[in-house]
C-alpha positions as CSV (number, residue, x, y, z in Angstrom):
1,M,-16.7,18.3,19.4
2,E,-15.8,20.0,16.3
3,K,-16.1,19.2,12.8
4,L,-14.0,17.3,11.0
5,S,-12.2,19.5,8.4
6,A,-9.8,18.6,5.8
7,A,-6.8,20.5,7.8
8,S,-7.5,18.0,10.4
9,L,-6.0,15.3,8.6
10,C,-2.2,17.4,9.4
11,E,-3.0,16.9,13.0
12,L,-2.9,12.9,13.0
13,H,0.0,11.2,14.5
14,F,0.7,8.0,12.1
15,L,2.1,5.1,14.5
16,S,4.1,2.0,12.2
17,N,6.1,-0.6,12.1
18,P,6.9,-2.0,15.1
19,V,10.0,-3.8,16.1
20,L,10.9,-5.8,19.5
21,S,13.6,-6.6,21.4
22,Q,15.8,-9.4,21.3
23,N,14.1,-10.5,24.7
24,G,10.7,-9.0,24.2
25,S,10.7,-6.4,26.7
26,R,10.7,-3.2,24.9
27,T,9.4,-2.6,21.5
28,V,10.7,0.3,18.7
29,F,8.1,1.8,16.6
30,K,8.2,4.5,14.2
31,W,6.1,8.0,14.7
32,T,5.4,10.0,11.4
33,D,4.1,13.7,11.9
34,S,3.2,15.6,9.0
35,D,5.0,18.9,8.0
36,V,2.7,21.3,6.6
37,K,5.0,24.5,6.3
38,E,7.8,22.2,5.1
39,N,5.4,20.2,2.8
40,G,6.6,17.0,4.2
41,Y,7.1,14.6,6.6
42,R,9.0,14.2,10.4
43,H,9.7,10.7,11.2
44,Y,11.0,9.7,14.8
45,L,11.4,6.4,16.4
46,Y,9.9,5.8,19.7
47,L,10.5,3.5,22.9
48,L,7.5,1.5,24.0
49,D,8.3,-0.7,27.7
50,N,6.6,-3.2,27.0
51,E,5.7,-4.1,30.9
52,T,4.4,-0.6,31.7
53,C,3.4,0.8,28.4
54,E,5.7,4.0,28.6
55,T,6.6,5.8,25.9
56,C,9.7,8.1,25.4
57,R,11.2,9.7,22.1
58,L,14.4,8.0,21.1
59,T,15.5,10.5,18.2
60,G,15.3,14.1,17.6
61,S,15.9,15.0,14.0
62,G,13.2,13.8,12.0
63,K,14.7,12.2,9.4
64,E,15.3,8.5,10.7
65,G,14.8,6.0,8.1
66,I,15.1,2.1,8.4
67,F,16.3,0.9,11.8
68,A,17.3,-2.3,13.7
69,F,18.0,-3.6,16.6
70,D,22.0,-4.6,16.8
71,D,22.2,-5.4,20.0
72,E,19.5,-6.1,23.1
73,N,20.4,-2.3,24.3
74,T,21.2,-0.9,21.1
75,L,19.1,0.6,18.2
76,I,21.2,1.4,14.5
77,F,19.0,3.5,12.4
78,E,19.8,5.3,9.1
79,S,18.8,9.0,9.4
80,S,20.6,12.3,7.5
81,R,21.8,15.0,10.6
82,G,24.2,17.5,8.6
83,K,25.7,18.3,5.5
84,A,28.8,15.8,6.6
85,D,25.5,12.8,5.9
86,E,24.8,14.6,2.4
87,P,26.1,12.4,-0.4
88,E,28.1,14.6,-3.1
89,K,26.8,15.8,-6.0
90,G,25.7,12.4,-8.5
91,R,27.0,10.4,-5.7
92,E,25.3,8.0,-3.1
93,K,25.4,7.5,0.7
94,T,23.4,6.3,3.2
95,V,24.8,7.0,7.3
96,F,24.0,4.8,10.0
97,Y,24.0,6.2,13.9
98,R,23.7,4.2,17.3
99,I,21.5,5.0,20.1
100,R,21.8,3.1,23.4
101,L,18.1,2.3,24.4
102,S,19.1,3.8,27.9
103,G,19.4,7.4,26.7
104,G,22.2,9.7,25.6
105,E,23.1,10.8,22.2
106,A,22.9,9.2,18.9
107,V,26.6,8.0,17.8
108,R,27.5,7.7,14.2
109,A,27.9,4.1,13.0
110,F,29.5,4.3,9.9
111,E,28.6,5.2,6.2
112,V,28.3,3.3,3.0
113,P,28.4,4.7,-0.6
114,R,25.1,3.1,-1.9
115,T,21.5,4.0,-1.1
116,V,20.8,1.4,1.4
117,T,16.8,0.1,1.8
118,G,17.4,-2.5,4.5
119,I,19.8,-3.6,7.2
120,F,20.2,-7.0,9.2
121,P,22.7,-7.4,11.6
122,L,24.5,-10.5,11.9
123,G,26.4,-10.1,14.9
124,S,30.4,-9.4,15.7
125,N,29.9,-6.2,14.1
126,R,28.8,-8.2,10.6
127,Y,25.7,-6.7,8.4
128,L,23.8,-7.7,5.5
129,L,22.2,-4.9,3.8
130,T,19.7,-4.7,0.4
131,V,21.2,-1.7,-2.2
132,R,19.5,0.0,-4.7
133,E,21.6,-1.1,-7.7
134,N,22.1,0.5,-11.0
135,L,23.4,-2.6,-13.1
136,N,24.4,0.2,-16.0
137,A,25.8,2.6,-13.2
138,L,29.1,4.3,-14.4
139,P,32.0,3.2,-12.5
140,D,33.4,4.8,-9.6
141,S,35.9,6.5,-11.6
142,A,34.0,8.3,-14.0
143,T,34.7,12.5,-13.6
144,D,31.6,14.5,-12.1
145,E,31.6,15.9,-15.5
146,E,30.7,11.8,-16.9
147,R,28.4,12.1,-14.0
148,E,26.1,15.5,-15.0
149,D,25.8,14.3,-18.7
150,E,24.6,10.8,-17.8
151,K,21.3,12.7,-16.5
152,D,20.5,13.9,-19.7
153,Y,19.1,10.4,-21.0
154,H,18.0,7.3,-20.5
155,V,18.7,4.1,-22.3
156,L,15.9,1.4,-21.5
157,E,16.3,-2.7,-22.0
158,E,13.6,-3.2,-19.9
159,C,10.3,-4.3,-18.6
160,P,9.2,-2.5,-16.2
161,Y,10.6,0.3,-17.2
162,W,9.5,3.0,-14.8
163,A,8.7,2.9,-11.4
164,N,5.6,4.2,-9.5
165,G,6.7,7.5,-7.8
166,D,10.8,6.8,-9.0
167,T,12.6,7.3,-12.2
168,Y,13.1,5.0,-15.3
169,V,14.4,1.6,-13.7
170,S,15.7,-0.6,-16.2
171,G,18.6,-2.5,-14.9
172,I,17.6,-1.3,-11.4
173,R,18.0,-4.0,-9.1
174,N,17.8,-4.5,-4.5
175,A,20.8,-6.5,-4.2
176,L,21.8,-8.4,-1.1
177,Y,25.8,-6.9,0.3
178,L,27.8,-8.4,3.4
179,Y,28.7,-5.0,4.7
180,L,31.9,-5.4,6.9
181,P,32.6,-2.1,8.8
182,D,35.8,-2.8,10.6
183,S,37.4,-3.0,6.8
184,D,34.7,-0.9,5.5
185,T,34.0,-3.9,2.6
186,L,30.6,-4.8,0.5
187,T,30.6,-7.7,-1.2
188,K,27.7,-8.7,-3.0
189,L,26.1,-12.0,-2.2
190,T,23.1,-12.1,-5.0
191,P,23.0,-12.8,-8.7
192,R,23.4,-9.7,-11.5
193,D,20.0,-10.0,-12.1
194,M,18.3,-11.2,-9.0
195,D,15.5,-8.1,-7.6
196,V,15.4,-9.6,-3.8
197,Q,12.3,-8.7,-2.2
198,T,12.3,-10.7,1.6
199,V,15.7,-11.4,3.9
200,D,15.7,-13.6,6.5
201,V,18.6,-14.9,8.7
202,R,19.0,-17.6,11.0
203,D,22.4,-19.4,12.9
204,G,24.4,-17.3,10.5
205,Q,22.6,-18.4,7.6
206,V,20.1,-16.4,5.3
207,I,17.5,-17.3,2.7
208,C,16.0,-14.1,0.6
209,T,13.2,-14.4,-2.3
210,G,12.6,-11.6,-5.1
211,H,12.4,-11.6,-9.2
212,A,15.9,-12.7,-11.6
213,Y,15.1,-11.6,-14.4
214,T,16.2,-9.8,-17.6
215,D,14.2,-8.1,-20.9
216,V,10.7,-8.5,-19.0
217,I,10.0,-9.7,-15.1
218,S,8.1,-12.3,-14.5
219,N,5.2,-13.2,-12.0
220,F,7.0,-16.0,-11.0
221,G,9.8,-16.1,-8.4
222,V,13.1,-17.7,-7.1
223,A,13.6,-18.0,-3.7
224,M,17.8,-18.5,-2.5
225,L,19.6,-20.0,0.1
226,I,23.0,-18.1,0.7
227,D,25.8,-18.3,3.3
228,P,27.0,-14.8,3.6
229,M,30.7,-15.3,4.7
230,T,31.6,-17.7,2.0
231,G,29.6,-15.9,-0.8
232,T,28.1,-19.4,-2.2
233,F,24.2,-19.5,-3.0
234,R,21.7,-22.2,-4.0
235,E,18.5,-21.6,-5.9
236,L,15.1,-23.5,-3.9
237,V,12.7,-24.0,-6.4
238,E,12.4,-24.1,-9.8
239,R,12.4,-21.4,-12.2
240,D,9.2,-20.2,-14.2
241,R,7.2,-22.1,-11.6
242,Y,6.2,-20.5,-8.3
243,R,5.6,-17.0,-7.1
244,V,7.2,-16.8,-4.2
245,D,5.8,-14.6,-1.7
246,N,8.2,-15.1,1.1
247,A,11.1,-18.0,2.3
248,F,12.1,-18.4,5.7
249,L,14.7,-20.5,7.8
250,T,13.9,-23.0,10.7
251,D,15.9,-25.4,12.9
252,N,15.5,-28.4,9.9
253,G,14.8,-26.7,6.7
254,A,12.7,-23.7,5.3
255,V,9.3,-22.6,4.8
256,L,8.0,-21.5,1.7
257,V,5.2,-19.4,0.8
258,M,4.1,-20.0,-2.7
259,S,1.2,-20.4,-5.5
260,D,1.5,-22.1,-8.9
261,M,-1.0,-19.5,-10.2
262,A,-2.7,-22.0,-12.1
263,V,-5.8,-21.7,-11.6
264,W,-6.6,-18.5,-10.5
265,G,-4.1,-16.1,-12.1
266,M,-2.6,-13.6,-9.7
267,S,-4.9,-13.9,-7.2
268,Q,-4.8,-17.6,-6.2
269,M,-4.0,-18.4,-2.7
270,P,-0.2,-19.2,-1.7
271,N,0.5,-22.5,-0.3
272,V,2.8,-23.2,2.5
273,Y,5.6,-25.6,1.7
274,R,8.1,-27.2,4.3
275,L,11.6,-27.6,2.3
276,D,14.3,-30.2,4.1
277,L,17.7,-28.4,2.7
278,T,19.9,-31.9,3.1
279,T,17.7,-33.9,1.0
280,G,16.1,-31.3,-1.4
281,T,12.4,-32.7,-0.4
282,M,9.5,-30.1,-0.4
283,R,5.9,-30.9,1.4
284,L,2.4,-29.3,1.3
285,A,1.9,-28.0,4.9
286,A,-1.3,-25.8,4.3
287,S,-3.0,-24.1,1.4
288,L,-3.7,-20.7,3.2
289,P,-7.7,-19.8,3.0
290,Y,-6.7,-16.2,3.9
291,A,-4.4,-13.9,1.4
292,P,-1.5,-12.8,3.4
293,G,-0.7,-9.1,3.6
294,S,-3.3,-6.4,4.6
295,G,-5.5,-4.9,1.8
296,L,-8.0,-3.0,3.9
297,L,-7.4,0.7,2.9
298,T,-7.1,3.7,4.8
299,D,-5.8,6.8,4.4
300,V,-4.1,7.5,7.7
301,L,-1.6,5.0,7.8
302,Y,2.0,6.1,6.9
303,G,4.7,3.0,6.5
304,R,3.5,-0.7,7.6
305,G,6.0,-3.5,8.8
306,T,6.4,-6.7,8.8
307,S,3.7,-8.3,7.8
308,M,5.0,-12.1,7.6
309,K,7.8,-13.9,10.3
310,L,8.6,-16.8,11.6
311,V,9.0,-16.8,15.2
312,N,10.2,-20.7,17.1
313,D,8.5,-22.8,14.1
314,E,5.4,-20.9,14.2
315,L,4.9,-18.6,11.0
316,I,2.8,-15.8,11.8
317,F,1.3,-13.4,9.7
318,T,-1.6,-10.9,8.7
319,A,-4.5,-12.0,6.4
320,Q,-7.3,-10.4,4.8
321,K,-10.4,-12.0,6.3
322,R,-13.6,-10.4,4.5
323,A,-13.5,-6.7,6.3
324,K,-10.7,-7.2,8.4
325,T,-6.6,-7.7,8.5
326,I,-6.6,-10.6,11.4
327,L,-3.4,-12.0,12.4
328,C,-2.9,-15.9,11.9
329,R,-0.6,-19.0,13.1
330,L,0.6,-21.6,11.9
331,G,2.8,-24.0,14.0
332,P,5.0,-26.9,13.3
333,D,1.4,-29.2,13.5
334,D,0.9,-27.7,10.3
335,V,-3.0,-26.0,12.4
336,L,-3.9,-22.8,11.5
337,R,-4.9,-20.4,14.3
338,E,-6.8,-17.2,13.7
339,T,-6.5,-14.2,16.5
340,E,-9.0,-11.8,15.2
341,W,-9.8,-8.1,16.6
342,A,-13.1,-7.5,18.0
343,D,-13.0,-3.7,16.6
344,G,-10.1,-2.8,14.0
345,S,-7.5,-4.8,11.8
346,V,-3.5,-5.2,12.2
347,A,-1.3,-3.0,10.1
348,A,1.7,-4.9,10.8
349,F,3.3,-6.8,13.9
350,D,6.6,-8.5,15.3
351,G,6.5,-11.6,17.6
352,R,9.0,-13.3,19.7
353,P,7.6,-16.9,21.9
354,G,4.5,-15.7,23.9
355,L,4.5,-11.6,22.7
356,L,3.0,-9.8,19.7
357,V,3.1,-6.3,18.8
358,F,1.1,-4.9,16.4
359,A,-0.1,-1.4,15.0
360,G,-3.5,-1.4,14.9
361,I,-6.4,0.5,13.9
362,T,-10.1,1.2,14.5
363,S,-13.4,2.3,13.6
364,G,-12.4,5.4,16.2
365,G,-9.0,6.5,14.9
366,P,-6.2,5.7,13.2
367,A,-3.5,3.5,14.5
368,D,-1.6,2.8,17.7
369,I,0.4,0.2,19.2
370,Y,-0.7,-2.8,21.0
371,L,0.8,-6.3,22.8
372,Q,-0.9,-9.6,23.7
373,A,0.9,-11.8,25.4
374,G,0.2,-15.7,24.4
375,D,-3.6,-15.8,24.3
376,G,-4.4,-13.3,26.3
377,P,-6.1,-10.2,26.3
378,I,-4.8,-7.4,23.5
379,R,-3.5,-4.5,25.5
380,Q,-3.8,-1.1,23.9
381,A,-0.1,0.8,24.4
382,T,-0.4,3.8,23.0
383,R,-2.9,7.1,22.9
384,A,-1.1,8.8,20.0
385,N,-4.5,10.4,18.3
386,Q,-6.9,10.8,21.7
387,A,-6.5,14.6,21.8
388,Y,-7.7,13.9,18.2
389,T,-10.5,11.8,18.7
390,E,-11.7,14.3,21.9
391,R,-11.7,16.8,19.5
392,Y,-13.8,15.6,16.8
393,R,-17.2,14.2,16.0
394,I,-16.4,10.7,14.4
395,A,-18.6,9.0,12.9
396,K,-19.4,5.4,13.4
397,P,-19.7,3.0,10.5
398,V,-23.0,1.4,10.2
399,Y,-22.7,-1.9,8.5
400,I,-25.4,-2.2,5.9
401,P,-24.9,-5.6,4.3
402,F,-27.0,-6.8,1.1
403,V,-27.0,-10.4,-0.9
404,N,-26.1,-9.8,-4.3
405,T,-27.5,-11.6,-7.5
406,A,-25.0,-14.5,-6.8
407,G,-26.1,-15.2,-3.7
408,D,-22.9,-13.7,-1.8
409,T,-23.3,-11.5,1.5
410,V,-21.4,-7.7,0.1
411,D,-20.0,-6.2,3.5
412,G,-21.2,-2.4,3.2
413,W,-21.2,0.9,5.4
414,A,-22.3,4.0,5.9
415,L,-21.6,7.2,7.5
416,I,-24.2,9.3,8.4
417,P,-24.5,12.6,8.7
418,E,-25.3,15.2,11.4
419,G,-28.5,17.3,11.1
420,T,-32.2,16.8,9.6
421,G,-33.7,17.0,5.9
422,R,-32.2,16.0,2.9
423,H,-28.6,14.8,2.4
424,P,-26.4,14.0,-0.7
425,A,-24.5,10.8,-0.8
426,V,-20.8,9.9,-1.7
427,L,-20.3,6.0,-3.3
428,E,-16.6,5.3,-1.8
429,I,-15.1,2.9,-4.5
430,H,-11.8,1.5,-3.3
431,G,-8.9,0.5,-5.4
432,G,-7.4,-2.9,-6.5
433,P,-9.8,-4.4,-7.1
434,R,-8.4,-7.0,-4.7
435,C,-8.4,-4.9,-1.9
436,T,-10.8,-4.5,0.8
437,Y,-12.8,-1.6,2.9
438,G,-13.9,-2.2,6.5
439,D,-14.9,-0.1,9.6
440,A,-11.5,1.2,9.9
441,F,-11.1,4.9,10.0
442,N,-11.0,6.8,6.7
443,H,-10.0,10.6,7.1
444,E,-11.6,11.5,3.4
445,M,-14.7,9.5,4.5
446,Q,-15.0,11.0,7.5
447,M,-14.3,14.7,6.0
448,L,-17.5,14.3,3.3
449,C,-19.6,12.9,6.2
450,A,-18.5,16.1,8.3
451,M,-19.9,18.0,5.2
452,G,-23.3,16.7,5.7
453,Y,-22.9,13.9,3.1
454,Y,-23.5,10.7,3.7
455,V,-21.1,7.9,2.4
456,F,-21.7,4.6,1.5
457,F,-18.6,2.3,0.6
458,C,-18.8,-1.8,0.4
459,N,-16.9,-4.6,-1.1
460,P,-18.2,-5.3,-4.6
461,R,-17.7,-8.3,-6.3
462,G,-13.3,-8.3,-6.9
463,S,-12.9,-7.9,-3.3
464,E,-10.1,-8.9,-1.4
465,G,-10.6,-11.3,1.7
466,Y,-13.9,-13.5,0.5
467,G,-11.9,-16.0,-1.6
468,E,-11.1,-16.7,-4.9
469,A,-13.8,-17.1,-6.9
470,F,-15.2,-13.7,-5.0
471,A,-11.8,-11.9,-6.0
472,D,-11.8,-13.5,-9.7
473,L,-12.7,-10.4,-11.9
474,R,-10.6,-11.7,-14.7
475,G,-12.4,-10.6,-18.5
476,R,-15.0,-9.4,-16.2
477,Y,-14.1,-5.5,-15.7
478,G,-17.2,-3.7,-15.6
479,T,-20.1,-6.4,-14.9
480,V,-20.5,-8.5,-11.8
481,D,-18.4,-5.6,-9.9
482,Y,-20.9,-2.9,-11.6
483,E,-24.0,-4.8,-10.7
484,D,-22.3,-4.7,-6.6
485,L,-21.8,-1.1,-6.8
486,M,-24.7,-0.3,-8.0
487,A,-27.4,-2.7,-6.0
488,F,-25.1,-1.5,-3.1
489,L,-26.3,1.8,-3.7
490,D,-30.0,1.4,-4.5
491,H,-29.6,-1.0,-1.1
492,A,-28.0,1.8,1.0
493,L,-31.2,4.6,-0.1
494,S,-33.6,2.2,1.0
495,L,-32.3,2.3,3.8
496,Y,-31.7,5.9,4.4
497,L,-34.5,7.9,2.8
498,D,-33.4,11.4,3.5
499,A,-29.9,10.3,1.4
500,D,-31.0,12.7,-2.1
501,P,-30.7,10.3,-5.1
502,A,-30.8,13.3,-7.2
503,R,-27.7,14.6,-5.6
504,L,-25.2,11.1,-5.8
505,A,-21.6,11.9,-6.1
506,A,-19.1,8.9,-7.0
507,C,-15.4,8.8,-5.6
508,G,-12.7,6.0,-5.9
509,G,-8.6,5.8,-6.9
510,S,-6.9,3.7,-8.9
511,Y,-9.6,0.5,-9.7
512,G,-11.9,3.0,-8.4
513,G,-10.9,5.1,-10.8
514,F,-11.4,2.9,-13.5
515,M,-15.1,2.5,-12.4
516,C,-15.5,5.7,-11.7
517,N,-14.5,6.0,-15.4
518,W,-17.0,3.2,-15.9
519,I,-19.9,4.4,-14.5
520,E,-19.6,7.9,-15.7
521,G,-20.5,6.0,-19.5
522,H,-22.5,3.5,-18.1
523,T,-25.3,5.7,-15.9
524,D,-26.4,9.0,-15.4
525,R,-27.7,8.9,-11.9
526,F,-24.6,10.6,-10.5
527,A,-24.4,14.4,-10.3
528,A,-20.6,14.6,-10.0
529,I,-17.8,12.1,-10.2
530,A,-14.6,12.6,-8.9
531,S,-12.4,9.7,-10.6
532,Q,-8.5,9.9,-9.2
533,R,-5.3,7.7,-10.7
534,S,-7.7,6.5,-12.9
535,I,-7.3,3.6,-16.0
536,S,-10.1,4.7,-19.1
537,N,-7.9,2.4,-21.8
538,W,-6.5,-1.0,-21.2
539,V,-4.9,-1.2,-24.4
540,S,-2.9,1.6,-24.3
541,D,-2.1,0.7,-20.2
542,F,-0.4,-3.0,-20.9
543,G,2.6,-0.3,-22.8
544,T,2.7,2.3,-20.1
545,S,2.1,1.3,-16.7
546,E,5.3,-0.4,-14.5
547,I,2.3,-3.0,-14.6
548,G,1.1,-3.7,-17.8
549,V,2.5,-6.8,-19.2
550,T,1.8,-8.9,-16.1
551,F,-0.8,-7.2,-14.5
552,D,-3.1,-6.2,-17.5
553,K,-2.8,-9.5,-19.1
554,N,-4.1,-11.8,-16.0
555,E,-6.8,-9.0,-15.2
556,M,-8.0,-8.9,-19.0
557,A,-7.5,-11.9,-19.9
558,A,-6.1,-10.7,-22.8
559,D,-3.4,-8.4,-24.5
560,P,-3.4,-6.3,-27.2
561,W,-2.9,-9.3,-29.9
562,T,-4.5,-11.8,-28.6
563,D,-8.3,-9.9,-28.2
564,M,-7.8,-6.2,-28.4
565,E,-11.2,-6.0,-29.3
566,K,-11.8,-7.8,-25.3
567,M,-9.7,-5.1,-23.5
568,W,-11.6,-2.5,-25.5
569,E,-14.6,-3.9,-24.2
570,Q,-13.3,-3.2,-20.7
571,S,-11.8,-0.1,-21.7
572,P,-14.4,3.0,-20.2
573,L,-12.9,5.5,-22.5
574,K,-15.0,3.0,-25.8
575,Y,-18.3,5.0,-23.8
576,A,-17.3,8.0,-23.6
577,M,-19.6,9.5,-26.5
578,N,-22.8,8.3,-23.1
579,A,-20.9,10.6,-20.7
580,K,-22.9,13.2,-19.1
581,T,-22.0,13.8,-15.3
582,P,-19.8,16.5,-14.1
583,I,-16.3,14.8,-13.8
584,L,-13.2,15.7,-12.1
585,F,-9.8,13.9,-12.7
586,I,-7.0,13.5,-10.5
587,H,-3.8,12.2,-11.3
588,S,0.5,12.5,-9.8
589,L,2.6,12.9,-13.1
590,C,4.7,10.4,-11.5
591,D,2.3,7.8,-11.0
592,Y,4.2,5.3,-13.3
593,N,1.3,2.6,-11.8
594,C,-2.0,4.8,-13.3
595,T,0.0,6.5,-15.8
596,V,-1.3,10.4,-16.4
597,D,-2.1,9.3,-19.8
598,Q,-4.7,7.2,-18.7
599,G,-6.6,10.6,-17.0
600,L,-5.7,12.9,-19.6
601,E,-7.6,10.4,-22.8
602,M,-10.6,10.5,-20.5
603,F,-10.6,14.0,-19.7
604,A,-10.1,14.8,-23.6
605,A,-13.2,12.4,-24.3
606,M,-14.9,14.3,-21.9
607,K,-14.0,17.9,-23.4
608,Y,-14.7,16.4,-26.7
609,F,-18.2,15.6,-26.0
610,G,-18.9,18.8,-24.3
611,V,-19.1,16.9,-20.6
612,P,-18.0,19.7,-17.6
613,T,-15.0,18.1,-16.5
614,R,-11.7,19.5,-14.4
615,M,-8.5,17.9,-14.5
616,C,-5.6,18.4,-11.1
617,L,-2.6,17.6,-11.8
618,F,0.5,16.9,-9.3
619,E,4.3,17.3,-9.7
620,G,6.4,15.0,-7.7
621,E,3.7,12.9,-6.7
622,N,2.8,9.4,-7.6
623,H,0.1,6.9,-7.2
624,S,0.0,6.6,-3.2
625,L,-1.2,10.7,-3.1
626,S,-4.1,10.4,-1.5
627,R,-1.9,7.9,1.4
628,S,1.4,9.6,1.9
629,G,1.6,12.2,-0.6
630,K,3.2,15.7,0.2
631,P,1.0,17.4,3.5
632,R,0.3,20.6,1.4
633,H,-0.9,18.2,-1.7
634,R,-3.4,15.8,0.2
635,L,-4.9,19.1,1.7
636,R,-5.6,20.9,-2.2
637,R,-6.6,16.9,-3.5
638,L,-9.1,17.0,-1.0
639,K,-10.4,20.9,-1.5
640,E,-10.8,20.0,-5.6
641,I,-12.9,17.1,-4.4
642,S,-15.2,18.7,-1.7
643,D,-15.3,22.0,-4.2
644,W,-16.4,19.3,-6.9
645,F,-19.0,17.8,-4.8
646,E,-20.1,21.2,-3.8
647,K,-20.6,23.2,-5.9
648,Y,-23.0,19.8,-7.9
649,L,-23.7,18.5,-4.8
650,H,-25.2,21.4,-2.8
651,P,-29.0,22.5,-3.3
652,L,-28.2,25.7,-4.9
653,N,-27.1,24.5,-7.4
654,Q,-29.7,21.8,-7.9
655,D,-32.4,23.0,-11.1
656,K,-35.4,23.4,-10.7
657,T,-36.0,19.2,-12.1
658,G,-33.8,18.5,-9.6
659,G,-31.1,17.3,-11.3
660,A,-27.5,19.4,-11.3
661,A,-27.1,22.4,-13.0
662,W,-23.9,21.7,-14.8
663,A,-22.8,25.2,-16.6
664,D,-19.0,24.7,-16.1
665,T,-17.1,27.4,-15.2
666,S,-13.9,26.2,-13.3
667,S,-10.7,26.1,-15.7
668,S,-9.1,22.6,-16.3
669,D,-5.4,23.0,-15.0
670,C,-4.1,22.7,-11.7
């Protein structure tokens, strides 16, 4: 078998967003391929027969976006298939097509003079649309000259004022509209200040959740019941009381998934409540033991899909249970049932009575589509990457847990390189911090292993899936989490004696980048570090990150006015004068989650203190560069990391004492 390389990333097929037909006989899912030549991605819709597992490609333009079943045999989807589908300069447009599942060409259905982010068919040629809306937009009567002038300046009145990978978003909302194609009319259904997050439709009624705010966004949310034909709505929960994660309509009322955040702050698990819409009474149905959604990190998922849905009054959702993303069911009896997949995790799913379809990822390769009828066995319906997994050697993660000083079992793994003799080793650190590593396939880790490195990774305190107390790092960044990471590395080195402790590297992004910066100022045991999309200074991050005013206050248990010193104590920049290890910084210029100034501050400090340093900045990329960045940018990122490690971890670059030879001959621009 061949060694897996950086370039092999672009040979992968990414499957996501499975959606069942109304009778459950078929599934449509999205298939995404890299287009290295055009430096982008091509998105297709595929049809799966759930009985025979036969698949066929429905669309061929490679530009398919959001989609939904219009009826049992018809799909409606967004696409751009020529010049007529492109908006005029300074204008917006979203075009939808219909295609019969029995075959034939797609037919243009309608166009909407807005940017549509979601579509929900109501039947009888009526649709709910979520629409990206600028509350400060020029009127439709504005001239082209006025629209062109508007691009030259931005007026900010709210926080957040920008969004990751986007632009300035003060006044931007995701609004809910009723669209009637026959009369080509759009009617807004949600209040002016509401930013819609989730939508559920049942028997002509709509329930949606989101944030309603002016000036500064809140961690608290709202839930609204809407009659789309009359435009009337009512709020279902008290404002500034709950973080509202989701809401669904039932035969007798509504199911609300919410948290009051009273004990554990933003990381507190939600409860499930049942609401009687007639009387307004609400009761607690269940306190969830796991965090809904998927905190599992991998770089081979492009696109997601549904993570929570109500099917016949049974709430089905993905949840993070230790190092796996599982499926949970909460029935009308309020009893929680779990479906744990033996070798893998669930990325997204859809359900009908007696049937589940999901995109699942295993240790052996990227996501495929799987089916489960009732409580029967799970069937693999696609094998999109079989040729890839047969061509390349894929290292099987070896489970190497250890018990930390608090008595917690910390899950950890090792990828073992081929060959004899001493090997360098890389400690990979996940983001979040409330994310999770598992045994799911990760291309970057497999590439490093193929280069001859041991790859060690674990879930230290702060990780998701192990309960609220384990995940709680508020006011403690760089303490127990750092302790767990160093203890795990010691544990791994004690198990693999051919892993060379003189040739260690640390690598991580987001929170992992923060921890790489923290390591830089707290130990010299590493020969090289690759810090990506990092945080270095919590004080300055508070005012620049898209989530600074909410996330930072929660995580630091302080703000710059109540306890700036506490924020500074937890900032890697404070300890920059201790730095010795050669460090690479990778940052995206449209990353407004961990903004570029955070990397630049640390980079400048390293140069100031004479530490070998290199920084690579990516135009047009955001916080998700490693997962959904342009293909050539993703390859360049992998090259930067591998070149940096080869420079400082390769035996020929080691001095006679076993330490790294730190002559910095690289330029700092990229």
